[in-house]
C-alpha positions, 0 to 999 in steps of 0.5 A: 557822585564822583565827578570826572571833570577837572575845570581849568580857569582861562583868562587873558595873559594866562601863563601857558607853562604852569598847568601843562603837566597837570592837564595833559596827564589828567586828560590822557590818564597816563600812569594812572592806577589801573582802576582810574580813568582819565578826566575831562578837562573843561576850560572856564572863563568869565564868559563864553562869548569870546576866546581868551588869549594866553601870555604865549598867544594861544587862543582858548575857546572857553567851554563854560562860563564861570557863573555856570560852574558848580562845585558838585560838577567838578573834581578840581578847579585849577587857577593858573597864573596870569598877568591880570592877577597883578593888574587889578581885580578883573579876576576876583570872581575866580578867587570867589569861585575858589572860596565856593569850591573849598567850602563845598569840599572840592579841591582847588589848585592855584599857582603863581599869580593865582595865589595872590588872588587867593591871598587877597580873598583871605583863603590863605590866612589859615592854611599852609601855602606857598607861592613864588616868594613870601614878599609877593604875598606879603604885599597883597592887601588883606593878606594875613597868612604869613605865619602859614607860608612854607618855603616849598616847591608846592604845598597841599593842605586841606584841599588847597594846592599852591605853587610858584611859577617855577614849579609846574611839575611839583604843582602837578605832583600835588594835583595827582596826589590830591586826586589819588590817581597814581600809586605812590611809587609811580607818583614818586617816579613820575616826579623824579623823571619829569622834574630831574630827568632821573633815568632810574625813574623811567623803568618804575614809571613803565610799570604803572597800571600793571597787575600787582603793581600797587605799592602802599609803602611810599607816601603820595606827594613825597616826590623825592623833592624839596616840597612839603607835599601834603600838610 
């Protein structure tokens, strides 16, 4: 089975800017390999009984309750940052769901405050990872992964993607690499255009999905940027 659904966690105070690049392209299929179609993106909340309100005031009507989410039905779980990650344990069930996904071999992508939730859950103790800053994770109760912290824009290691709040483009880059939806040179061009406004990347990006455009000479996730990419 090859699920074509990506699940996006949704909760009050969600940081609006952190997942837009990823979910926008996953749902549209923009710049994907010719044989790869777009994904459905389904929002998942603690309950479907009420909308959630993001940090920017957008109201999201969840499509699925967290307890109904099964790893076998998903290609990826995305955990955005939110102020709630830093104000108590209300979002802990989402970190527990991430543990369930990783145990099942289904990838998880966490950015900003969600990395703190995973740190408290013990999911960063044995995997290379990053966040907004090393001291931020060091302050999390139970965190024992300091030796695996990487100063990088985004890190992808054994099915777990992590990034800090200032790196939504690198976060998306590693998601695309994990799902293998773009040719390596297209992914590199995508990152250079969206992260650096590199005009030279545009003509390369416009060849995405065309016949004969497959190019295995570059490494996915390199992004020509400061991140470690896949570990």
